[in-house]
PDB file of N, CA, C and O in Angstrom:
ATOM      1  N   UNK A   1      92.641 216.995 -87.819  1.00  0.00           N
ATOM      2  CA  UNK A   1      91.799 216.857 -87.749  1.00  0.00           C
ATOM      3  C   UNK A   1      91.401 216.387 -86.933  1.00  0.00           C
ATOM      4  O   UNK A   1      90.465 216.893 -86.315  1.00  0.00           O
ATOM      5  N   UNK A   2      92.060 214.987 -86.521  1.00  0.00           N
ATOM      6  CA  UNK A   2      92.161 213.993 -85.455  1.00  0.00           C
ATOM      7  C   UNK A   2      92.897 214.264 -84.120  1.00  0.00           C
ATOM      8  O   UNK A   2      93.437 213.439 -83.384  1.00  0.00           O
ATOM      9  N   UNK A   3      92.831 215.140 -84.023  1.00  0.00           N
ATOM     10  CA  UNK A   3      93.827 216.027 -82.845  1.00  0.00           C
ATOM     11  C   UNK A   3      92.573 216.824 -82.499  1.00  0.00           C
ATOM     12  O   UNK A   3      92.318 216.916 -81.298  1.00  0.00           O
ATOM     13  N   UNK A   4      91.764 217.405 -83.357  1.00  0.00           N
ATOM     14  CA  UNK A   4      90.488 218.411 -83.132  1.00  0.00           C
ATOM     15  C   UNK A   4      89.711 217.488 -82.754  1.00  0.00           C
ATOM     16  O   UNK A   4      89.379 217.850 -81.625  1.00  0.00           O
ATOM     17  N   UNK A   5      89.056 216.238 -83.036  1.00  0.00           N
ATOM     18  CA  UNK A   5      88.360 215.077 -82.668  1.00  0.00           C
ATOM     19  C   UNK A   5      88.766 214.790 -80.994  1.00  0.00           C
ATOM     20  O   UNK A   5      88.095 214.773 -79.962  1.00  0.00           O
ATOM     21  N   UNK A   6      89.968 214.613 -81.248  1.00  0.00           N
ATOM     22  CA  UNK A   6      90.163 213.970 -79.716  1.00  0.00           C
ATOM     23  C   UNK A   6      90.381 215.311 -78.213  1.00  0.00           C
ATOM     24  O   UNK A   6      90.492 215.064 -77.012  1.00  0.00           O
ATOM     25  N   UNK A   7      90.376 216.437 -78.794  1.00  0.00           N
ATOM     26  CA  UNK A   7      90.113 217.408 -78.129  1.00  0.00           C
ATOM     27  C   UNK A   7      88.436 217.774 -77.926  1.00  0.00           C
ATOM     28  O   UNK A   7      87.929 218.258 -76.914  1.00  0.00           O
ATOM     29  N   UNK A   8      87.857 217.456 -78.988  1.00  0.00           N
ATOM     30  CA  UNK A   8      86.493 217.154 -78.288  1.00  0.00           C
ATOM     31  C   UNK A   8      85.405 216.484 -77.664  1.00  0.00           C
ATOM     32  O   UNK A   8      84.239 216.624 -77.297  1.00  0.00           O
ATOM     33  N   UNK A   9      86.824 215.298 -77.752  1.00  0.00           N
ATOM     34  CA  UNK A   9      86.264 214.006 -76.655  1.00  0.00           C
ATOM     35  C   UNK A   9      86.093 214.289 -75.696  1.00  0.00           C
ATOM     36  O   UNK A   9      85.041 214.176 -75.067  1.00  0.00           O
ATOM     37  N   UNK A  10      87.792 215.033 -75.109  1.00  0.00           N
ATOM     38  CA  UNK A  10      88.193 215.403 -73.722  1.00  0.00           C
ATOM     39  C   UNK A  10      87.019 215.749 -73.541  1.00  0.00           C
ATOM     40  O   UNK A  10      86.272 215.222 -72.716  1.00  0.00           O
ATOM     41  N   UNK A  11      86.561 217.166 -74.692  1.00  0.00           N
ATOM     42  CA  UNK A  11      85.896 218.203 -74.029  1.00  0.00           C
ATOM     43  C   UNK A  11      84.457 217.333 -73.229  1.00  0.00           C
ATOM     44  O   UNK A  11      84.314 217.246 -72.009  1.00  0.00           O
ATOM     45  N   UNK A  12      83.579 216.804 -74.191  1.00  0.00           N
ATOM     46  CA  UNK A  12      83.021 216.232 -73.421  1.00  0.00           C
ATOM     47  C   UNK A  12      83.160 215.226 -72.334  1.00  0.00           C
ATOM     48  O   UNK A  12      82.102 215.106 -71.716  1.00  0.00           O
ATOM     49  N   UNK A  13      83.839 214.687 -72.026  1.00  0.00           N
ATOM     50  CA  UNK A  13      84.731 213.975 -71.164  1.00  0.00           C
ATOM     51  C   UNK A  13      84.448 214.630 -69.950  1.00  0.00           C
ATOM     52  O   UNK A  13      83.727 214.260 -69.023  1.00  0.00           O
ATOM     53  N   UNK A  14      85.330 215.981 -70.129  1.00  0.00           N
ATOM     54  CA  UNK A  14      85.298 217.128 -68.532  1.00  0.00           C
ATOM     55  C   UNK A  14      84.647 217.342 -68.495  1.00  0.00           C
ATOM     56  O   UNK A  14      84.447 217.594 -67.307  1.00  0.00           O
ATOM     57  N   UNK A  15      83.216 217.655 -69.419  1.00  0.00           N
ATOM     58  CA  UNK A  15      82.064 218.584 -69.060  1.00  0.00           C
ATOM     59  C   UNK A  15      81.274 217.384 -68.125  1.00  0.00           C
ATOM     60  O   UNK A  15      80.865 217.659 -66.997  1.00  0.00           O
ATOM     61  N   UNK A  16      81.094 215.919 -68.768  1.00  0.00           N
ATOM     62  CA  UNK A  16      80.317 214.758 -67.798  1.00  0.00           C
ATOM     63  C   UNK A  16      80.781 214.747 -66.474  1.00  0.00           C
ATOM     64  O   UNK A  16      80.080 214.579 -65.476  1.00  0.00           O
ATOM     65  N   UNK A  17      82.556 215.020 -66.524  1.00  0.00           N
ATOM     66  CA  UNK A  17      83.542 214.571 -65.201  1.00  0.00           C
ATOM     67  C   UNK A  17      82.604 215.954 -63.876  1.00  0.00           C
ATOM     68  O   UNK A  17      82.155 215.618 -62.780  1.00  0.00           O
ATOM     69  N   UNK A  18      82.557 217.378 -64.438  1.00  0.00           N
ATOM     70  CA  UNK A  18      82.419 218.754 -64.268  1.00  0.00           C
ATOM     71  C   UNK A  18      81.037 218.266 -63.286  1.00  0.00           C
ATOM     72  O   UNK A  18      80.926 218.415 -62.069  1.00  0.00           O
ATOM     73  N   UNK A  19      79.985 217.604 -64.296  1.00  0.00           N
ATOM     74  CA  UNK A  19      78.441 217.202 -63.345  1.00  0.00           C
ATOM     75  C   UNK A  19      78.498 216.220 -63.012  1.00  0.00           C
ATOM     76  O   UNK A  19      77.955 216.250 -61.908  1.00  0.00           O
ATOM     77  N   UNK A  20      78.940 214.844 -63.288  1.00  0.00           N
ATOM     78  CA  UNK A  20      79.938 214.325 -61.723  1.00  0.00           C
ATOM     79  C   UNK A  20      79.911 214.359 -60.752  1.00  0.00           C
ATOM     80  O   UNK A  20      79.493 213.607 -59.871  1.00  0.00           O
ATOM     81  N   UNK A  21      80.591 215.709 -60.799  1.00  0.00           N
ATOM     82  CA  UNK A  21      81.664 215.906 -59.259  1.00  0.00           C
ATOM     83  C   UNK A  21      80.771 217.017 -58.945  1.00  0.00           C
ATOM     84  O   UNK A  21      81.486 217.914 -58.499  1.00  0.00           O
ATOM     85  N   UNK A  22      79.150 217.508 -58.968  1.00  0.00           N
ATOM     86  CA  UNK A  22      78.143 218.535 -58.284  1.00  0.00           C
ATOM     87  C   UNK A  22      77.544 217.087 -57.457  1.00  0.00           C
ATOM     88  O   UNK A  22      76.997 216.152 -58.043  1.00  0.00           O
ATOM     89  N   UNK A  23      77.731 217.143 -56.344  1.00  0.00           N
ATOM     90  CA  UNK A  23      76.835 216.040 -55.356  1.00  0.00           C
ATOM     91  C   UNK A  23      76.182 216.472 -54.530  1.00  0.00           C
ATOM     92  O   UNK A  23      76.334 217.624 -54.123  1.00  0.00           O
ATOM     93  N   UNK A  24      75.409 215.767 -54.133  1.00  0.00           N
ATOM     94  CA  UNK A  24      74.007 216.763 -53.095  1.00  0.00           C
ATOM     95  C   UNK A  24      74.933 217.336 -51.627  1.00  0.00           C
ATOM     96  O   UNK A  24      74.719 218.446 -51.139  1.00  0.00           O
ATOM     97  N   UNK A  25      75.746 216.568 -51.184  1.00  0.00           N
ATOM     98  CA  UNK A  25      77.176 217.373 -50.150  1.00  0.00           C
ATOM     99  C   UNK A  25      78.239 219.048 -50.235  1.00  0.00           C
ATOM    100  O   UNK A  25      79.469 219.054 -50.299  1.00  0.00           O
ATOM    101  N   UNK A  26      77.607 219.943 -50.219  1.00  0.00           N
ATOM    102  CA  UNK A  26      78.738 220.350 -50.000  1.00  0.00           C
ATOM    103  C   UNK A  26      80.555 220.150 -49.849  1.00  0.00           C
ATOM    104  O   UNK A  26      81.590 220.403 -50.464  1.00  0.00           O
ATOM    105  N   UNK A  27      80.174 219.654 -48.855  1.00  0.00           N
ATOM    106  CA  UNK A  27      81.771 219.617 -48.690  1.00  0.00           C
ATOM    107  C   UNK A  27      82.217 218.278 -49.583  1.00  0.00           C
ATOM    108  O   UNK A  27      83.338 217.815 -49.374  1.00  0.00           O
ATOM    109  N   UNK A  28      81.326 217.636 -50.603  1.00  0.00           N
ATOM    110  CA  UNK A  28      82.336 216.749 -51.858  1.00  0.00           C
ATOM    111  C   UNK A  28      82.446 217.755 -52.177  1.00  0.00           C
ATOM    112  O   UNK A  28      83.413 218.394 -51.763  1.00  0.00           O
ATOM    113  N   UNK A  29      81.720 218.214 -52.858  1.00  0.00           N
ATOM    114  CA  UNK A  29      81.214 219.351 -53.673  1.00  0.00           C
ATOM    115  C   UNK A  29      83.088 220.323 -54.285  1.00  0.00           C
ATOM    116  O   UNK A  29      83.869 220.144 -55.219  1.00  0.00           O
ATOM    117  N   UNK A  30      83.027 221.209 -53.202  1.00  0.00           N
ATOM    118  CA  UNK A  30      84.589 221.969 -52.873  1.00  0.00           C
ATOM    119  C   UNK A  30      85.890 221.090 -52.747  1.00  0.00           C
ATOM    120  O   UNK A  30      87.055 221.488 -52.733  1.00  0.00           O
ATOM    121  N   UNK A  31      85.212 219.249 -52.621  1.00  0.00           N
ATOM    122  CA  UNK A  31      86.961 219.118 -52.948  1.00  0.00           C
ATOM    123  C   UNK A  31      86.995 218.365 -54.497  1.00  0.00           C
ATOM    124  O   UNK A  31      88.020 218.026 -55.089  1.00  0.00           O
ATOM    125  N   UNK A  32      85.734 218.218 -54.929  1.00  0.00           N
ATOM    126  CA  UNK A  32      85.605 217.297 -56.731  1.00  0.00           C
ATOM    127  C   UNK A  32      86.339 218.252 -57.245  1.00  0.00           C
ATOM    128  O   UNK A  32      87.542 218.313 -57.497  1.00  0.00           O
ATOM    129  N   UNK A  33      84.706 219.646 -57.483  1.00  0.00           N
ATOM    130  CA  UNK A  33      85.080 220.509 -58.679  1.00  0.00           C
ATOM    131  C   UNK A  33      86.358 221.333 -58.925  1.00  0.00           C
ATOM    132  O   UNK A  33      86.692 221.703 -60.050  1.00  0.00           O
ATOM    133  N   UNK A  34      87.048 221.595 -57.806  1.00  0.00           N
ATOM    134  CA  UNK A  34      88.915 221.817 -57.783  1.00  0.00           C
ATOM    135  C   UNK A  34      89.511 221.005 -58.761  1.00  0.00           C
ATOM    136  O   UNK A  34      90.270 221.106 -59.724  1.00  0.00           O
ATOM    137  N   UNK A  35      88.841 220.116 -58.108  1.00  0.00           N
ATOM    138  CA  UNK A  35      89.965 218.558 -58.316  1.00  0.00           C
ATOM    139  C   UNK A  35      89.981 218.306 -59.369  1.00  0.00           C
ATOM    140  O   UNK A  35      91.040 218.014 -59.924  1.00  0.00           O
ATOM    141  N   UNK A  36      88.585 218.335 -60.135  1.00  0.00           N
ATOM    142  CA  UNK A  36      88.910 217.915 -62.033  1.00  0.00           C
ATOM    143  C   UNK A  36      89.127 218.981 -62.033  1.00  0.00           C
ATOM    144  O   UNK A  36      90.320 218.804 -61.788  1.00  0.00           O
ATOM    145  N   UNK A  37      88.981 220.895 -62.140  1.00  0.00           N
ATOM    146  CA  UNK A  37      89.759 221.443 -63.031  1.00  0.00           C
ATOM    147  C   UNK A  37      90.629 221.459 -63.169  1.00  0.00           C
ATOM    148  O   UNK A  37      91.082 221.553 -64.310  1.00  0.00           O
ATOM    149  N   UNK A  38      91.879 221.323 -61.415  1.00  0.00           N
ATOM    150  CA  UNK A  38      93.640 221.551 -61.836  1.00  0.00           C
ATOM    151  C   UNK A  38      94.064 220.590 -61.909  1.00  0.00           C
ATOM    152  O   UNK A  38      95.086 220.674 -62.591  1.00  0.00           O
ATOM    153  N   UNK A  39      93.814 219.206 -61.456  1.00  0.00           N
ATOM    154  CA  UNK A  39      94.265 218.237 -61.679  1.00  0.00           C
ATOM    155  C   UNK A  39      93.947 217.228 -61.936  1.00  0.00           C
ATOM    156  O   UNK A  39      94.534 216.293 -61.390  1.00  0.00           O
ATOM    157  N   UNK A  40      92.741 216.928 -63.001  1.00  0.00           N
ATOM    158  CA  UNK A  40      92.448 215.250 -63.329  1.00  0.00           C
ATOM    159  C   UNK A  40      93.225 215.952 -65.142  1.00  0.00           C
ATOM    160  O   UNK A  40      92.777 215.241 -66.042  1.00  0.00           O
ATOM    161  N   UNK A  41      93.719 216.535 -65.434  1.00  0.00           N
ATOM    162  CA  UNK A  41      94.123 216.359 -66.710  1.00  0.00           C
ATOM    163  C   UNK A  41      95.425 215.881 -66.533  1.00  0.00           C
ATOM    164  O   UNK A  41      95.753 214.976 -67.301  1.00  0.00           O
ATOM    165  N   UNK A  42      96.431 216.345 -65.533  1.00  0.00           N
ATOM    166  CA  UNK A  42      98.023 215.413 -65.295  1.00  0.00           C
ATOM    167  C   UNK A  42      97.999 214.032 -64.436  1.00  0.00           C
ATOM    168  O   UNK A  42      98.912 213.382 -63.927  1.00  0.00           O
ATOM    169  N   UNK A  43      96.445 213.825 -64.483  1.00  0.00           N
ATOM    170  CA  UNK A  43      97.088 212.187 -63.854  1.00  0.00           C
ATOM    171  C   UNK A  43      96.766 210.919 -64.829  1.00  0.00           C
ATOM    172  O   UNK A  43      95.733 210.735 -65.472  1.00  0.00           O
ATOM    173  N   UNK A  44      98.112 209.963 -64.756  1.00  0.00           N
ATOM    174  CA  UNK A  44      97.710 208.691 -65.841  1.00  0.00           C
ATOM    175  C   UNK A  44      96.277 208.493 -66.525  1.00  0.00           C
ATOM    176  O   UNK A  44      95.429 209.365 -66.334  1.00  0.00           O
ATOM    177  N   UNK A  45      96.100 207.848 -66.983  1.00  0.00           N
ATOM    178  CA  UNK A  45      95.351 206.825 -67.505  1.00  0.00           C
ATOM    179  C   UNK A  45      94.017 206.382 -66.693  1.00  0.00           C
ATOM    180  O   UNK A  45      92.788 206.423 -66.749  1.00  0.00           O
ATOM    181  N   UNK A  46      95.297 205.849 -65.757  1.00  0.00           N
ATOM    182  CA  UNK A  46      94.895 204.949 -65.224  1.00  0.00           C
ATOM    183  C   UNK A  46      94.123 205.580 -63.411  1.00  0.00           C
ATOM    184  O   UNK A  46      92.996 205.167 -63.137  1.00  0.00           O
ATOM    185  N   UNK A  47      94.587 206.183 -62.754  1.00  0.00           N
ATOM    186  CA  UNK A  47      94.578 207.738 -62.199  1.00  0.00           C
ATOM    187  C   UNK A  47      92.808 208.087 -62.253  1.00  0.00           C
ATOM    188  O   UNK A  47      91.878 208.031 -61.449  1.00  0.00           O
ATOM    189  N   UNK A  48      93.003 208.498 -63.810  1.00  0.00           N
ATOM    190  CA  UNK A  48      91.805 208.698 -64.810  1.00  0.00           C
ATOM    191  C   UNK A  48      90.392 207.795 -64.468  1.00  0.00           C
ATOM    192  O   UNK A  48      89.178 207.955 -64.335  1.00  0.00           O
ATOM    193  N   UNK A  49      90.947 207.230 -64.443  1.00  0.00           N
ATOM    194  CA  UNK A  49      90.003 205.428 -64.601  1.00  0.00           C
ATOM    195  C   UNK A  49      89.153 205.656 -62.726  1.00  0.00           C
ATOM    196  O   UNK A  49      88.007 205.789 -62.298  1.00  0.00           O
ATOM    197  N   UNK A  50      90.330 205.599 -62.228  1.00  0.00           N
ATOM    198  CA  UNK A  50      90.134 205.698 -60.572  1.00  0.00           C
ATOM    199  C   UNK A  50      89.287 206.735 -60.357  1.00  0.00           C
ATOM    200  O   UNK A  50      88.158 206.381 -60.018  1.00  0.00           O
ATOM    201  N   UNK A  51      89.533 208.299 -60.476  1.00  0.00           N
ATOM    202  CA  UNK A  51      88.581 208.797 -60.403  1.00  0.00           C
ATOM    203  C   UNK A  51      87.490 208.529 -61.085  1.00  0.00           C
ATOM    204  O   UNK A  51      86.578 208.308 -60.288  1.00  0.00           O
ATOM    205  N   UNK A  52      87.262 208.471 -61.808  1.00  0.00           N
ATOM    206  CA  UNK A  52      85.529 208.364 -62.201  1.00  0.00           C
ATOM    207  C   UNK A  52      84.495 207.262 -61.520  1.00  0.00           C
ATOM    208  O   UNK A  52      83.288 207.339 -61.290  1.00  0.00           O
ATOM    209  N   UNK A  53      85.452 206.216 -61.296  1.00  0.00           N
ATOM    210  CA  UNK A  53      85.546 205.661 -60.275  1.00  0.00           C
ATOM    211  C   UNK A  53      85.082 205.577 -59.231  1.00  0.00           C
ATOM    212  O   UNK A  53      84.110 204.968 -58.784  1.00  0.00           O
ATOM    213  N   UNK A  54      85.874 206.274 -58.785  1.00  0.00           N
ATOM    214  CA  UNK A  54      85.205 207.393 -57.727  1.00  0.00           C
ATOM    215  C   UNK A  54      84.041 207.574 -56.945  1.00  0.00           C
ATOM    216  O   UNK A  54      83.611 207.400 -55.805  1.00  0.00           O
ATOM    217  N   UNK A  55      83.477 208.323 -58.903  1.00  0.00           N
ATOM    218  CA  UNK A  55      82.317 209.465 -58.867  1.00  0.00           C
ATOM    219  C   UNK A  55      81.095 208.991 -58.992  1.00  0.00           C
ATOM    220  O   UNK A  55      80.148 209.710 -59.311  1.00  0.00           O
ATOM    221  N   UNK A  56      80.954 207.197 -58.650  1.00  0.00           N
ATOM    222  CA  UNK A  56      80.387 206.541 -59.106  1.00  0.00           C
ATOM    223  C   UNK A  56      80.191 205.828 -57.742  1.00  0.00           C
ATOM    224  O   UNK A  56      80.070 204.651 -58.081  1.00  0.00           O
ATOM    225  N   UNK A  57      80.122 205.862 -56.802  1.00  0.00           N
ATOM    226  CA  UNK A  57      79.898 206.124 -55.093  1.00  0.00           C
ATOM    227  C   UNK A  57      78.937 206.497 -54.169  1.00  0.00           C
ATOM    228  O   UNK A  57      78.202 207.334 -54.691  1.00  0.00           O
ATOM    229  N   UNK A  58      78.780 206.378 -53.616  1.00  0.00           N
ATOM    230  CA  UNK A  58      77.072 206.729 -53.062  1.00  0.00           C
ATOM    231  C   UNK A  58      78.071 208.437 -52.414  1.00  0.00           C
ATOM    232  O   UNK A  58      79.165 208.997 -52.338  1.00  0.00           O
ATOM    233  N   UNK A  59      77.495 208.472 -52.294  1.00  0.00           N
ATOM    234  CA  UNK A  59      77.458 210.423 -50.952  1.00  0.00           C
ATOM    235  C   UNK A  59      78.012 209.954 -49.715  1.00  0.00           C
ATOM    236  O   UNK A  59      79.220 209.972 -49.479  1.00  0.00           O
ATOM    237  N   UNK A  60      77.153 209.540 -48.939  1.00  0.00           N
ATOM    238  CA  UNK A  60      77.314 208.781 -47.585  1.00  0.00           C
ATOM    239  C   UNK A  60      78.462 208.133 -47.215  1.00  0.00           C
ATOM    240  O   UNK A  60      78.983 208.239 -46.105  1.00  0.00           O
ATOM    241  N   UNK A  61      79.153 206.995 -48.752  1.00  0.00           N
ATOM    242  CA  UNK A  61      80.439 206.550 -48.070  1.00  0.00           C
ATOM    243  C   UNK A  61      81.934 207.673 -48.891  1.00  0.00           C
ATOM    244  O   UNK A  61      83.125 207.588 -48.594  1.00  0.00           O
ATOM    245  N   UNK A  62      81.473 208.367 -49.646  1.00  0.00           N
ATOM    246  CA  UNK A  62      82.833 209.183 -49.779  1.00  0.00           C
ATOM    247  C   UNK A  62      82.504 210.507 -48.411  1.00  0.00           C
ATOM    248  O   UNK A  62      83.472 210.956 -47.796  1.00  0.00           O
ATOM    249  N   UNK A  63      81.408 210.880 -48.164  1.00  0.00           N
ATOM    250  CA  UNK A  63      81.959 210.958 -47.538  1.00  0.00           C
ATOM    251  C   UNK A  63      82.567 211.628 -46.042  1.00  0.00           C
ATOM    252  O   UNK A  63      82.850 212.630 -45.385  1.00  0.00           O
ATOM    253  N   UNK A  64      82.492 210.067 -46.143  1.00  0.00           N
ATOM    254  CA  UNK A  64      83.202 208.807 -44.585  1.00  0.00           C
ATOM    255  C   UNK A  64      84.211 208.602 -45.168  1.00  0.00           C
ATOM    256  O   UNK A  64      85.103 208.717 -44.327  1.00  0.00           O
ATOM    257  N   UNK A  65      84.629 208.367 -46.100  1.00  0.00           N
ATOM    258  CA  UNK A  65      86.508 207.833 -46.283  1.00  0.00           C
ATOM    259  C   UNK A  65      86.534 209.646 -46.450  1.00  0.00           C
ATOM    260  O   UNK A  65      87.305 210.020 -45.566  1.00  0.00           O
ATOM    261  N   UNK A  66      86.089 210.688 -47.097  1.00  0.00           N
ATOM    262  CA  UNK A  66      87.377 211.929 -47.212  1.00  0.00           C
ATOM    263  C   UNK A  66      87.512 212.618 -45.860  1.00  0.00           C
ATOM    264  O   UNK A  66      88.431 213.409 -45.647  1.00  0.00           O
ATOM    265  N   UNK A  67      86.245 212.201 -44.605  1.00  0.00           N
ATOM    266  CA  UNK A  67      86.386 213.115 -43.647  1.00  0.00           C
ATOM    267  C   UNK A  67      87.132 211.861 -42.313  1.00  0.00           C
ATOM    268  O   UNK A  67      87.281 211.981 -41.097  1.00  0.00           O
ATOM    269  N   UNK A  68      87.377 210.991 -43.048  1.00  0.00           N
ATOM    270  CA  UNK A  68      88.857 210.057 -42.388  1.00  0.00           C
ATOM    271  C   UNK A  68      88.044 209.138 -41.229  1.00  0.00           C
ATOM    272  O   UNK A  68      88.574 208.735 -40.194  1.00  0.00           O
ATOM    273  N   UNK A  69      86.418 208.853 -41.687  1.00  0.00           N
ATOM    274  CA  UNK A  69      85.870 207.925 -40.406  1.00  0.00           C
ATOM    275  C   UNK A  69      85.710 206.831 -41.277  1.00  0.00           C
ATOM    276  O   UNK A  69      85.409 206.024 -40.398  1.00  0.00           O
ATOM    277  N   UNK A  70      85.683 206.344 -42.037  1.00  0.00           N
ATOM    278  CA  UNK A  70      85.831 204.915 -42.557  1.00  0.00           C
ATOM    279  C   UNK A  70      86.972 204.984 -43.512  1.00  0.00           C
ATOM    280  O   UNK A  70      87.339 206.103 -43.871  1.00  0.00           O
ATOM    281  N   UNK A  71      87.634 203.825 -44.008  1.00  0.00           N
ATOM    282  CA  UNK A  71      88.961 203.459 -44.770  1.00  0.00           C
ATOM    283  C   UNK A  71      87.995 202.720 -46.331  1.00  0.00           C
ATOM    284  O   UNK A  71      87.056 201.933 -46.443  1.00  0.00           O
ATOM    285  N   UNK A  72      88.565 203.232 -46.978  1.00  0.00           N
ATOM    286  CA  UNK A  72      87.898 202.518 -47.876  1.00  0.00           C
ATOM    287  C   UNK A  72      88.431 201.604 -48.418  1.00  0.00           C
ATOM    288  O   UNK A  72      89.652 201.701 -48.538  1.00  0.00           O
ATOM    289  N   UNK A  73      87.716 200.294 -48.989  1.00  0.00           N
ATOM    290  CA  UNK A  73      88.451 199.013 -49.159  1.00  0.00           C
ATOM    291  C   UNK A  73      89.164 198.853 -50.595  1.00  0.00           C
ATOM    292  O   UNK A  73      90.042 198.049 -50.908  1.00  0.00           O
ATOM    293  N   UNK A  74      88.626 199.709 -51.275  1.00  0.00           N
ATOM    294  CA  UNK A  74      89.224 199.383 -52.709  1.00  0.00           C
ATOM    295  C   UNK A  74      90.448 200.370 -52.595  1.00  0.00           C
ATOM    296  O   UNK A  74      90.489 201.594 -52.469  1.00  0.00           O
ATOM    297  N   UNK A  75      91.494 199.349 -52.688  1.00  0.00           N
ATOM    298  CA  UNK A  75      92.804 200.257 -52.870  1.00  0.00           C
ATOM    299  C   UNK A  75      93.469 201.302 -53.614  1.00  0.00           C
ATOM    300  O   UNK A  75      94.359 202.000 -53.130  1.00  0.00           O
ATOM    301  N   UNK A  76      92.875 201.443 -55.219  1.00  0.00           N
ATOM    302  CA  UNK A  76      92.563 202.445 -56.016  1.00  0.00           C
ATOM    303  C   UNK A  76      92.212 203.260 -55.183  1.00  0.00           C
ATOM    304  O   UNK A  76      92.988 203.815 -54.405  1.00  0.00           O
ATOM    305  N   UNK A  77      90.942 203.451 -55.235  1.00  0.00           N
ATOM    306  CA  UNK A  77      89.915 204.534 -54.639  1.00  0.00           C
ATOM    307  C   UNK A  77      90.585 205.081 -53.556  1.00  0.00           C
ATOM    308  O   UNK A  77      90.679 206.308 -53.525  1.00  0.00           O
ATOM    309  N   UNK A  78      91.238 204.195 -52.351  1.00  0.00           N
ATOM    310  CA  UNK A  78      91.542 204.592 -51.234  1.00  0.00           C
ATOM    311  C   UNK A  78      93.198 205.541 -51.571  1.00  0.00           C
ATOM    312  O   UNK A  78      93.535 206.663 -51.192  1.00  0.00           O
ATOM    313  N   UNK A  79      93.549 205.058 -51.972  1.00  0.00           N
ATOM    314  CA  UNK A  79      94.612 206.388 -53.024  1.00  0.00           C
ATOM    315  C   UNK A  79      94.469 207.443 -53.797  1.00  0.00           C
ATOM    316  O   UNK A  79      95.101 208.492 -53.920  1.00  0.00           O
ATOM    317  N   UNK A  80      93.327 206.896 -54.409  1.00  0.00           N
ATOM    318  CA  UNK A  80      92.756 208.434 -55.110  1.00  0.00           C
ATOM    319  C   UNK A  80      92.074 209.682 -53.929  1.00  0.00           C
ATOM    320  O   UNK A  80      91.798 210.882 -53.929  1.00  0.00           O
ATOM    321  N   UNK A  81      92.042 208.798 -53.223  1.00  0.00           N
ATOM    322  CA  UNK A  81      91.108 209.502 -52.280  1.00  0.00           C
ATOM    323  C   UNK A  81      91.993 210.031 -51.143  1.00  0.00           C
ATOM    324  O   UNK A  81      91.505 211.013 -50.584  1.00  0.00           O
ATOM    325  N   UNK A  82      92.886 209.718 -50.783  1.00  0.00           N
ATOM    326  CA  UNK A  82      94.387 210.360 -50.196  1.00  0.00           C
ATOM    327  C   UNK A  82      95.479 211.095 -51.568  1.00  0.00           C
ATOM    328  O   UNK A  82      96.707 211.181 -51.566  1.00  0.00           O
ATOM    329  N   UNK A  83      94.906 211.355 -52.194  1.00  0.00           N
ATOM    330  CA  UNK A  83      96.221 212.172 -53.578  1.00  0.00           C
ATOM    331  C   UNK A  83      95.085 212.978 -53.492  1.00  0.00           C
ATOM    332  O   UNK A  83      95.584 214.104 -53.482  1.00  0.00           O
ATOM    333  N   UNK A  84      93.527 213.162 -53.405  1.00  0.00           N
ATOM    334  CA  UNK A  84      92.846 214.275 -53.493  1.00  0.00           C
ATOM    335  C   UNK A  84      93.001 215.035 -52.241  1.00  0.00           C
ATOM    336  O   UNK A  84      92.984 216.266 -52.244  1.00  0.00           O
ATOM    337  N   UNK A  85      93.187 214.175 -50.927  1.00  0.00           N
ATOM    338  CA  UNK A  85      93.530 215.158 -49.943  1.00  0.00           C
ATOM    339  C   UNK A  85      94.903 215.590 -49.546  1.00  0.00           C
ATOM    340  O   UNK A  85      95.324 216.128 -48.522  1.00  0.00           O
ATOM    341  N   UNK A  86      95.466 215.211 -50.620  1.00  0.00           N
ATOM    342  CA  UNK A  86      96.663 215.828 -50.406  1.00  0.00           C
ATOM    343  C   UNK A  86      96.711 216.670 -51.012  1.00  0.00           C
ATOM    344  O   UNK A  86      97.718 217.335 -50.769  1.00  0.00           O
ATOM    345  N   UNK A  87      96.178 217.016 -51.670  1.00  0.00           N
ATOM    346  CA  UNK A  87      95.924 218.699 -52.501  1.00  0.00           C
ATOM    347  C   UNK A  87      95.493 219.425 -51.980  1.00  0.00           C
ATOM    348  O   UNK A  87      96.133 220.472 -52.074  1.00  0.00           O
ATOM    349  N   UNK A  88      94.316 219.520 -51.159  1.00  0.00           N
ATOM    350  CA  UNK A  88      93.932 220.119 -50.435  1.00  0.00           C
ATOM    351  C   UNK A  88      93.965 221.262 -50.299  1.00  0.00           C
ATOM    352  O   UNK A  88      93.131 220.491 -49.825  1.00  0.00           O
ATOM    353  N   UNK A  89      94.026 222.341 -50.192  1.00  0.00           N
ATOM    354  CA  UNK A  89      94.415 223.467 -49.990  1.00  0.00           C
ATOM    355  C   UNK A  89      94.264 224.408 -48.244  1.00  0.00           C
ATOM    356  O   UNK A  89      94.150 225.633 -48.299  1.00  0.00           O
ATOM    357  N   UNK A  90      94.275 223.959 -47.337  1.00  0.00           N
ATOM    358  CA  UNK A  90      93.951 224.057 -45.949  1.00  0.00           C
ATOM    359  C   UNK A  90      94.369 225.736 -45.378  1.00  0.00           C
ATOM    360  O   UNK A  90      94.175 226.056 -44.206  1.00  0.00           O
TER     361      UNK A  90
END
């Protein structure tokens, strides 16, 4: 029964993440949506926390970081940006 509750909690969290991945910029949507579906579950707890923090950032900052126009000053967030960009299939 505890395992089912954990799965339900994970699903709730995943649904929240999917919603948070819906941004005002298509460029960010196409990065975040596949990432949360394909890679989020494979992250360790620290990386998952960094990803969730990344989703709280403003779209213009995220866009600048992902497009290489600016460098993120937060090391954990910068590492997550690099990790996501490394997974992008061009």
